[in-house]
N, C-alpha and C positions, 0 to 999 in steps of 0.2 A: 718335348718330342725327341725320341731317340733317332739317331742317324741310321740305324739299321735294326731290323727285328731279328737278325741272325745272332745265334748264340756265340759267345766268345769261346772258341775251342781251346785256345792256348795263348800264352803270352807272346805277342807278336803277330797274332791273327790280324788279317787285313783284307780289305775289299777295295778294288779300284772301281769306283762307281762311274767315273767319267774320265775320258781322255779324248777330247774332240779337237781336231785341227780345223781352223778356219783360214781361208784365203782372204786377201783384201777385197776380192770381188764377191765374197759371201758364200763360196763353196765350202761345204762342211764334210768332214770324214771322221767317223768314230774309229779310233785305232786302239782302243783298250785291249782287244784280243791280240793285237800284234806287238804290244809293249812287253819287253822282257824285264826291264827294270826302270824305275824312276828314282832319281836322286833330287832332293830339294834341300838347298843350303840356306841357312840363316846365320848371320854373324853379327855379334854385338857391336862391332866396329865397322860395319859395312852398311851403306844406306839402302841397299836393295836386295830382295830375294833373288836367287838364281837357281838353276838346276839343269838337269839333262834327262832325256828319254833315250833308252836303248831300244831300238825297233828292229823287228825281223818280219818282213812281209814279202808277198809274192805278186802284188798287183801294181807295182811300179809307181808308188806315190810320187817319187821324185820327178817323174815326167808328167804324171797325171795332173798335178796341181798347176804348174811345177813349183818346186821349192826355190825361192829366190831371196829369202830373208825378210819377207813382209807378212809372214803367217803368224797366227796366234794359236795358242793351245789352252784349252780350258780343262782343269784337273779337279777332281774331287776324290779324295782318299779318305776312307772311313775305317776307324777302329770300332768293330761291332760293340754295341751296348753304350757307347759314349754319346752324349748329346750332340745334336747336329752342329752347334756352334763350335764344337771341338774338332770338326773335320779339317783336313788340310785341303783348302779349296782356294782356287784363284785362276785368273786369266793372265797368261804370260806371253811375251814376244819371243818368237823363235828367231834367233839371230845368226846361228851357225850350224853347219853340218860337218861332222868329222867321222873318221874311221869307217868309211863305207867299204864293205867287203862283200864280194859275190860268193854265196854259199852253194850255188848250183845254178842250173839253167834258168830257174824261175824263183830263186830265193836270194834275198839280199838283206844285209844287216847294216845299220848305221846308227850314229848318235846325233840327236838333235839337242842343241843347247838353247836354253831359254832364260829370260830375265824379266823382271817387272817392267811393264810398259813405261813407267816413269823414268827408267834408265835411258830409254831411247829418246824420250822427250828431253832429258837432261843433256844428252849429246848434241842436240840440235838448238840449244839456247845458250846465249851469252848475255849476261845481265850487266848493264852499266847504270848503277843507281846508288844513292846514299840511303843507308838504313839507320834508323835511330829509334830507340825505345827498348822495351822489354825483349830479351832474346826469344822468349816463347812466342810472342806475337810476330816477331820477324820470321821465325821458323814456320809458323802456321801459314803466313802469307806466301812464303817461298814454296810450300808444298801445294797449296790450293790455287794460287793465282794463275789465271789463264794466260796472262801476258808475260810475266816475268818468272813464273813458277813452274812447278811440275804438273799442273793441271789435274791433280789427283782428287778423286772423290772418296778415297779411303778414309777410315777413321784416323784422327790425329790425337795422340795422347801426350800431354805436356806437363811437366812439373814446373811450378812457378819459380822464378828467380828473384833475387833481391837487389839487383843492380841493373840500371839501364846501360846500354852500349851504343856506340856510334861507329860505323865503318862504311867504307865505300867498296861496293862490288865492282871491281875494275875489269869488266868484261869476263867475269867468272860465270861458270855454269851455276844453276840453282843449287845443286848438291854441294859444290865448293863453297858457295855463300853460306849454306846451312852449316857445313862443317866449321867454317870460320866463326859463325855466331855461337856454335856449340863450344868452341875453344875459349870463348870469352865469358861464358856463363858461370855464375856461382849461385849456390842455393842458400837457404836460411842459415845453415851452419858454416857458410863461407867455404864450402867444399867445391873446388873447381874441377870436378870430374864428371861433367855431363857427357853423355854419348847420344848419338843419333843413329837409329837403325829401323829396319822394317822387319816385322814378323807377320804371320798370317792374320793377325788382328788389326794391323795397320802400321802407321808410323809412330815412333816413340822418340820423344826428347825428354830425357830423364837423367838424373845423376846416379852414379854408382852408389853414392852415399845413401840414397833412397832405396835402391834395390837391395842393399844389405839388410834393411829392416823388414823386408817382405816376409810373409809367412812361408814356412817350409812347404814345398810342393811335392817332393818325393824323396824317399830314402833309398839309397843303393848300398848293397853289401857284397863284398867279395870274400869267399872262404869261410863265411859263417853260415852258409846255406845248408839247411837240413830240411828234408821233407818228412811230414808226418807219415807214419806207417799205418796201413790198414790192418785189421785183425788177421787177414789172410797172408800178411807179409808183404803185400804190394805197396806201392807209393800212393798216397792220397793226392787228389787233384787240388792244387792250391795256386790258382792263376795269379791272385793278388801278390802272393809271395814270389812267384816267378818273375813278375814285373820288376821286382826290387833287386833281382839278381844281376850282378855284373858278369857278363860273359868274358870280356877281355878288359885289361887295364894296362896302360902304358904311361911311363913318366919319362918323356924324352930328355928333359933337363930337370934334375931335382932342385938345383939352385945354381946361380951364377953370381957370386959375390962381386966380381970385377965389373960385370955388366950393370949391377945395381949401383955401384959407385959411379961408373962412367955416365950412366943414364940419369944421375941426379936424384935418385930415390931417397938417399939419406940426407944430402946436403948440397948446397950450391951457392954461388955468388952471382948476383945480378948487377951488372954495371949499366946504368942507363944515363942518357944525356939528351938534352933538348938543345938542338942547334940554334933554334930561334931565341930562346930565353937564356942561353948560355948557362944552363943548370946541369950539374953533374951529381949523380947519386950512386952509392954502392950499398947493396942490401944483402946481408947474409941470411941464409935459410937453413934450418935444421929441423928434421922431422920430429925430433924429440919435443920441440916447443909447441907443436900443433897436433900431434897424434891423437891425444885424448879428446880433442874438440870435435872429431869426426866419428861417424859410425863405422863399425867394422863387423866382419862376418863371424869371427871367432874371438875368444877372450884375450888371447896373448899375441904379442908382437913377433914379427919375423926377425927381430934384431935383439941381441943381448944388451943388458943394461950397461955394460962396460965397453961397448963398441966405441971406437974413435972415428969421428967423421970430420973431414976437412972441407970447408966451404969451397976451397979452390979446386976440389975434385971435378966440379963442373962450373965453368965460367961462361956466363951468358952476357953477350953484348946486345943491348936493346935501345935503339934510338927512339926518342919520343918527339914526335913531330907536331906539337900543338900549333895551331894557327896556320898550318899549311893550306887548310880549306876553311875559308871564312865562315864563322859561325859554328864551327865544329871543334870539339875538344880532342883529347888524346884518342887516337885510333888504335892504340895497342892495349895489350892486357898485362902491362908490366907489373901491376900490383898483385896479380895472382898467377903469373906464369910459372913461378917456381913451385907453388903449391900444385898446379895442374901437372907439371912434369913429374913431380914426386908421387902424387896420388895415382896417376895412370900407370906409372912403373910399379908402384906398390900393388895395384890391382892384379897384376900378372906375375907377382913374385913367386907364386906357387901355382903350377899348372899341371893338370893330368888329363889323359884321354881315356874314355871308357866306351865300351860297346854294350848296349842293353837291349832287351826286347822292345820293339818299337811301339809307341802309342802316338796317336795323332795330336794329342793335347800337349806334348812336350814342345817347348819353344825357348828361344834365347831370352835371357833376363830372369828366368825362374831360379829360385833358390832351392838347392838340393843338399842333402847330406850324403857323405861317402864314408863307409867303414871298411878299412883294409886291415889285414893281419900283419903282425910283425913277422919278419923273416928270421926266426931264431928258435932254438929248442924251447919247449914248454914242459912244465911238469903238471902232475895231476892236481897239485895244490893251487895252481894259477887260476884266477877267475877270469871272466870274459874281458874285463878291463885290462888285465895283464897281457892279453893277446892282441890288443888293438895297436896298430901303428898310428900313434898320435901325431906324428909329423905330417903324414899325408892324408889322414882321416880328418873329418870336420865338415863345416859348411862351405859350399861353393856356389858360384853363379855359373849357369850355362852360358858360355861366351860364344860358342859356335855349335851348330848341330847339322848333321846330314841325315835326313830321313831317307833311308835306302829301302825301297819297296819293290818286291817282286809279286807275282801272282800267288806265291805260296807263303811269304813271310815279310814282316816289317822289322827292320833293325834301325836303331838310332846310334850313330857314332857322335859322341859328344866331346867337346873340349870344355873343361871346367877350370875356372880360375878362383883364387882366393887371395885375400890381402893380409891374412893373419893366421895364427896357428891355434890348434886345439891344446897343445902342450905349452908349458912355460919353459923358456930357455933359462936354465939355472946352471951357471958355470961353476958353482961352488960345490956341487955334488960330486 
């Protein structure tokens, strides 16, 4: 079933099918006609969806309800011709109003900020409990449990792990407990780069190692865009090609070698000790020893073969408190902490920001490709590959996305990350 019978007029075409506000007492108001813009944010490293509504109205909703921070908003945003399960749809908690401006005697504008209801539940709970077992089972429990969890009925997608964990939630919120369990998880490749996030399909507990192997969802191109010509000299309509066009691209930081060193991406030394058993251990880590054991987005490393790494560049002091709690073993992740620090830093070693025509099916975690042009003179003899900026082109993961929707157009502002390069770093050329 299609979400709309409306023909797709252009790339970024959109329909706000629903924007209803509900009070805790059951009062409902359709404000779709009063909405100027909707922003919906998803982040690979954030547990909840958030967003905002920019509203302009003349019937004084602020006092009619009134707004006190206990209201809900139900949203349904449609890209015509896409299947209904690709809609941006959800019910969110309105928690803040900002930027209220009087535009006239009977006209006012303001911004309503909203977030997933689970975030409000999270703020109201503190969990004191011992957790033991598979991280994915613990995460599922913390999401769905009515007593100690987020009480969520949403879909939960988990990737199996290969090691049991044990820890104590010391009056932590469910989300903090989930994030801690996530930090301890390793997959079948011993990749310690699990993330926990929410998108429109539900909650995800999955490794970046796994996301890297997903199929390509969309290809985006900047400066290679050409439109087919009609016989009369006009442009042919090619919406599918328009969706692949990058309108804007920004690279705030091309690379930061010092940050990579300080952050333990290349190497580190872990000094651990057990005060009870009087055991001391020092463990050196180098990314060279482990890199090929994990999955990567692109074929080549972000480091040269002759780079020099010193383990002392990042010194980690890690106490191991075995037997502090009777019957429970080590409550820390000392065996994989260096790998996690390195892999999480590596994941964001190359980051770009793009703006593209919006589609409701774009979401965080998807694998995309980006093709950018070199900034240099070209000759007629150069082929297409000679024109490609291989440093910043390649496969990426959508790490954050802002769906910006007005009544006229839908844009997606994306943050993309990659852990590897399309080009090989060859210092001998």
